[in-house]
C-alpha positions as CSV (number, residue, x, y, z in Angstrom):
1,M,11.4,2.8,5.0
2,R,10.8,6.5,5.7
3,H,13.3,7.7,3.1
4,Y,12.1,5.3,0.6
5,L,8.4,6.3,1.0
6,R,9.3,9.9,0.6
7,T,10.9,9.4,-2.8
8,R,8.4,6.8,-3.9
9,A,5.4,9.0,-3.0
10,V,6.5,11.7,-5.4
11,V,6.9,9.0,-8.2
12,L,3.4,7.8,-7.4
13,F,1.9,11.3,-7.6
14,A,3.5,11.7,-11.0
15,F,1.6,8.6,-12.1
16,F,-1.6,10.0,-10.7
17,L,-0.9,13.3,-12.4
18,L,-0.7,11.7,-15.7
19,F,-4.0,9.8,-15.6
20,V,-6.2,12.1,-13.5
21,F,-5.3,15.8,-13.8
22,S,-5.4,15.6,-17.6
23,A,-9.2,15.1,-17.3
24,P,-11.9,17.5,-16.1
25,L,-13.5,16.8,-12.7
26,Y,-16.8,17.6,-11.3
27,A,-17.1,15.5,-8.1
28,Q,-20.5,14.5,-6.7
29,K,-20.8,13.9,-3.0
30,Q,-21.6,10.3,-2.0
31,S,-22.6,10.3,1.6
32,G,-21.1,7.5,3.7
33,K,-18.9,6.1,1.0
34,S,-15.1,5.9,0.6
35,C,-12.5,4.5,-1.7
36,L,-12.2,1.4,0.5
37,F,-13.5,-1.9,-0.7
38,K,-14.1,-5.1,1.2
39,V,-13.3,-8.4,-0.5
40,T,-14.5,-11.6,1.1
41,S,-14.2,-15.3,0.6
42,S,-15.0,-18.2,2.9
43,G,-13.4,-17.0,6.1
44,G,-11.0,-14.4,4.6
45,T,-11.3,-10.7,4.3
46,V,-9.2,-8.1,2.4
47,Y,-9.8,-4.4,2.7
48,L,-8.5,-2.7,-0.4
49,L,-7.9,1.0,0.0
50,G,-7.4,2.9,-3.2
51,Y,-5.5,6.1,-2.4
52,V,-4.2,9.2,-4.0
53,P,-0.8,10.7,-3.0
54,L,-2.4,14.0,-2.3
55,M,-2.8,14.6,1.4
56,K,-2.6,17.4,3.9
57,E,-2.2,17.0,7.6
58,S,-5.6,18.4,8.2
59,M,-7.2,15.4,6.4
60,Y,-6.2,13.0,9.2
61,P,-7.5,10.9,10.7
62,L,-9.3,9.4,7.8
63,S,-13.0,8.4,7.8
64,G,-14.2,6.1,10.5
65,T,-14.9,3.4,8.0
66,I,-11.3,3.3,6.8
67,E,-9.8,3.7,10.3
68,R,-12.0,0.8,11.7
69,A,-11.0,-1.5,8.8
70,F,-7.4,-0.8,9.6
71,Q,-8.0,-1.6,13.3
72,R,-9.6,-4.9,12.4
73,S,-6.8,-6.0,10.2
74,S,-3.9,-8.1,11.5
75,N,-1.8,-7.6,8.3
76,V,-1.1,-4.4,6.5
77,V,0.2,-4.6,2.9
78,F,1.9,-1.9,1.0
79,E,2.7,-1.8,-2.7
80,A,6.4,-2.1,-2.5
81,N,9.2,-2.5,0.0
82,D,12.8,-1.1,0.1
83,E,15.2,-3.1,2.2
84,S,18.0,-0.6,1.8
85,P,17.0,3.1,1.5
86,A,20.7,4.0,0.7
87,N,20.8,1.6,-2.2
88,T,17.4,2.8,-3.4
89,R,18.7,6.4,-3.5
90,K,21.7,5.3,-5.5
91,M,19.5,3.3,-7.9
92,I,17.2,6.3,-8.5
93,A,20.2,8.6,-9.0
94,H,21.7,6.2,-11.5
95,K,18.5,5.7,-13.4
96,S,17.8,9.5,-13.5
97,I,21.0,10.6,-15.0
98,F,22.2,10.4,-18.6
99,T,25.3,8.2,-18.9
100,D,25.5,8.0,-22.7
101,G,26.6,11.5,-23.5
102,N,23.1,12.8,-23.9
103,T,21.6,15.9,-22.2
104,L,18.1,17.4,-22.0
105,G,19.0,19.9,-24.7
106,K,19.9,17.0,-27.0
107,V,17.0,14.7,-26.5
108,L,14.1,17.2,-26.2
109,K,12.4,19.0,-29.0
110,P,13.5,22.7,-29.1
111,A,10.0,23.8,-28.3
112,T,9.8,21.5,-25.2
113,Y,13.3,22.7,-24.1
114,E,12.3,26.3,-24.3
115,R,9.1,25.6,-22.4
116,L,11.1,24.0,-19.7
117,K,13.6,26.9,-19.4
118,E,10.7,29.3,-18.7
119,A,8.7,27.0,-16.6
120,V,11.4,26.2,-14.0
121,K,12.2,29.9,-13.3
122,P,9.2,30.5,-10.9
123,L,10.3,27.3,-9.2
124,G,13.7,28.7,-8.4
125,L,15.6,26.5,-10.9
126,N,17.7,27.1,-13.9
127,V,17.5,24.6,-16.7
128,V,21.3,24.2,-16.6
129,Q,20.9,22.5,-13.2
130,L,18.7,19.9,-14.8
131,E,20.7,19.3,-18.0
132,M,22.0,15.8,-17.0
133,L,18.7,14.5,-15.8
134,K,16.4,12.4,-17.9
135,P,13.0,13.9,-18.8
136,W,11.0,11.5,-16.5
137,S,13.2,12.6,-13.5
138,V,12.7,16.3,-14.4
139,A,9.0,15.8,-14.6
140,I,8.8,14.3,-11.2
141,S,11.0,17.1,-9.7
142,I,8.7,19.7,-11.2
143,V,5.6,17.9,-9.8
144,E,7.2,17.8,-6.3
145,L,8.1,21.5,-6.4
146,K,4.6,22.5,-7.6
147,L,3.0,20.4,-4.9
148,N,5.2,21.9,-2.2
149,Q,4.1,25.4,-3.3
150,L,0.5,24.3,-2.7
151,G,1.3,22.9,0.7
152,F,1.4,19.2,-0.1
153,R,4.2,17.0,1.1
154,P,3.9,13.6,-0.7
155,G,6.8,12.1,1.3
156,E,5.6,13.3,4.7
157,Q,1.8,13.4,4.6
158,G,0.9,10.4,2.4
159,V,-1.5,7.6,3.2
160,E,1.3,5.1,3.1
161,Q,3.4,7.0,5.6
162,Y,0.4,7.4,7.8
163,F,-0.5,3.8,8.0
164,Y,3.0,2.5,8.1
165,K,3.7,4.4,11.3
166,K,0.4,3.2,12.8
167,A,1.1,-0.4,11.8
168,V,4.6,-0.2,13.4
169,D,3.2,1.4,16.6
170,M,0.5,-1.2,16.9
171,G,2.7,-4.2,16.1
172,K,0.8,-5.3,13.0
173,K,2.4,-7.6,10.5
174,I,3.7,-5.6,7.5
175,S,4.2,-7.1,4.0
176,Y,4.5,-5.9,0.4
177,L,3.2,-6.6,-3.1
178,E,6.2,-5.8,-5.2
179,T,9.7,-4.2,-5.3
180,V,10.8,-0.6,-5.7
181,E,13.1,-1.7,-8.5
182,W,10.2,-2.5,-10.8
183,E,8.6,0.9,-10.1
184,I,11.7,2.9,-10.8
185,G,12.6,0.7,-13.7
186,F,9.2,1.3,-15.3
187,L,9.8,5.1,-15.6
188,S,13.5,4.8,-16.6
189,G,12.6,2.3,-19.3
190,L,10.1,4.6,-21.0
191,P,11.0,5.5,-24.6
192,M,12.3,9.0,-24.8
193,A,9.2,10.2,-26.7
194,Q,7.0,9.1,-23.8
195,Q,9.4,10.7,-21.3
196,E,9.1,13.9,-23.2
197,A,5.3,13.7,-23.2
198,F,5.4,13.0,-19.5
199,L,7.5,16.1,-19.0
200,N,5.1,18.2,-21.1
201,Q,2.3,17.0,-19.0
202,S,4.0,18.1,-15.8
203,L,4.6,21.5,-17.4
204,D,1.0,21.9,-18.5
205,D,-0.7,21.2,-15.1
206,D,-1.1,23.9,-12.5
207,F,-3.0,21.6,-10.2
208,S,-6.0,23.9,-10.0
209,D,-8.2,20.9,-9.6
210,V,-6.5,19.5,-6.5
211,D,-9.4,20.3,-4.2
212,E,-11.9,18.7,-6.5
213,V,-9.8,15.6,-6.9
214,M,-9.6,15.2,-3.1
215,A,-13.4,15.8,-2.9
216,A,-14.0,12.9,-5.2
217,W,-11.6,10.7,-3.2
218,E,-13.0,11.7,0.2
219,S,-16.6,11.1,-0.9
220,G,-15.8,7.8,-2.5
221,D,-16.9,9.0,-5.9
222,I,-15.3,6.0,-7.6
223,K,-17.3,6.5,-10.8
224,K,-16.0,10.0,-11.3
225,I,-12.5,8.9,-10.7
226,E,-13.0,6.1,-13.2
227,Q,-14.3,8.7,-15.7
228,M,-11.4,10.9,-15.2
229,I,-8.9,8.1,-15.8
230,S,-10.8,6.8,-18.8
231,D,-10.9,10.2,-20.4
232,S,-7.2,10.3,-20.4
233,L,-6.5,6.8,-21.8
234,Q,-6.6,7.9,-25.4
235,A,-3.4,9.8,-25.0
236,Y,-1.5,7.1,-23.0
237,P,-3.0,3.6,-23.6
238,E,0.3,1.7,-23.6
239,L,1.4,3.5,-20.4
240,Y,-1.9,2.7,-18.7
241,D,-1.7,-1.0,-19.7
242,T,1.8,-1.3,-18.3
243,L,1.2,0.7,-15.1
244,F,-2.2,-0.7,-14.2
245,V,-3.7,-3.5,-16.3
246,Y,-0.6,-5.7,-16.3
247,R,0.0,-5.2,-12.6
248,N,-3.6,-5.9,-11.7
249,K,-3.3,-9.4,-13.0
250,R,-0.3,-9.9,-10.7
251,L,-2.0,-8.3,-7.8
252,V,-4.9,-10.8,-8.0
253,F,-2.6,-13.6,-6.9
254,H,-1.5,-11.6,-3.9
255,V,-5.1,-11.1,-2.8
256,D,-5.8,-14.8,-3.3
257,A,-3.0,-15.6,-0.9
258,L,-4.2,-13.1,1.7
259,L,-7.7,-14.4,1.6
260,A,-6.5,-17.9,2.0
261,Q,-5.0,-16.9,5.4
262,K,-8.5,-16.6,6.8
263,K,-7.6,-13.3,8.5
264,A,-8.3,-9.7,7.8
265,S,-5.7,-7.8,5.7
266,F,-5.5,-4.1,4.9
267,V,-4.1,-3.5,1.4
268,I,-3.1,0.0,0.2
269,V,-2.9,0.5,-3.6
270,K,-3.2,3.4,-5.9
271,V,-6.8,4.2,-6.7
272,G,-6.1,3.6,-10.4
273,H,-5.9,-0.1,-9.8
274,L,-9.5,-0.1,-8.7
275,V,-11.1,1.6,-11.8
276,G,-11.1,1.3,-15.5
277,Q,-11.1,-1.7,-17.8
278,G,-9.3,-4.7,-16.3
279,N,-9.3,-3.2,-12.8
280,L,-8.4,-5.3,-9.8
281,L,-12.0,-5.3,-8.4
282,E,-13.4,-6.6,-11.7
283,L,-10.8,-9.4,-11.8
284,L,-11.6,-10.4,-8.2
285,R,-15.3,-10.5,-8.9
286,R,-14.7,-12.8,-11.9
287,K,-13.0,-15.2,-9.5
288,G,-16.2,-15.3,-7.4
289,Y,-15.2,-13.1,-4.5
290,V,-17.7,-10.7,-3.0
291,V,-16.6,-7.1,-3.4
292,E,-18.4,-4.2,-1.8
293,Q,-17.6,-0.5,-1.5
294,M,-17.6,0.7,2.1
């Protein structure tokens, strides 16, 4: 699980990069709030924590509200499971590499390729080292290297890693919403034009707004996060629909099942699932559940 989470955390940050860092942010402090939501039905409770894969060791433990909700929950639910880390690494390696005779130099526009050549030099890389990787994989590698330079370790300090260890130590039941195969398949299945756009996005960002992003998350400024994501939808509407809206409809059924257990469950999902049109909270309210921000 640990090796899987490390790889998957970087992939998740790449998603977050695409929909948040492309928009301006001016966070407003909301005292006493967090990105945790309580969903209740007759006898059942689900705590939905919307997280961002941008954490430093100094940010733990999390707010008392979040920590207490975790303590009260008998079941902890993560987005996806990996039964075999070794097989997952093989799958990612296979999906990341060109096997049809293509190379980065062949599939990228000349201007993008030249940008890439210059951009990777400060990261200690040569574009020749990346030639056989598909654009989406290169984008994620660049994101990870830039994050490391800023002191972030998505695979070591993320919210999922933090709560997974606590859940194991406390003997809580652990379950999952979907498979890692879908998540990796999503990126590897993007048309080449979208992969190139994704790569360009990773080259554009210097993550100068990282502290402001975290301020919005820590203060529970869900409206600002929603604004940030909405502002970026015009450039990537199909990608957003695939990544969030379509999956939100599937996640509703999982929450239904958890509420029917008449126990408290702690569910950890990307914050993008909790904002925007067709978000998970909206769908749950339509079903008559009580949803409140904590």
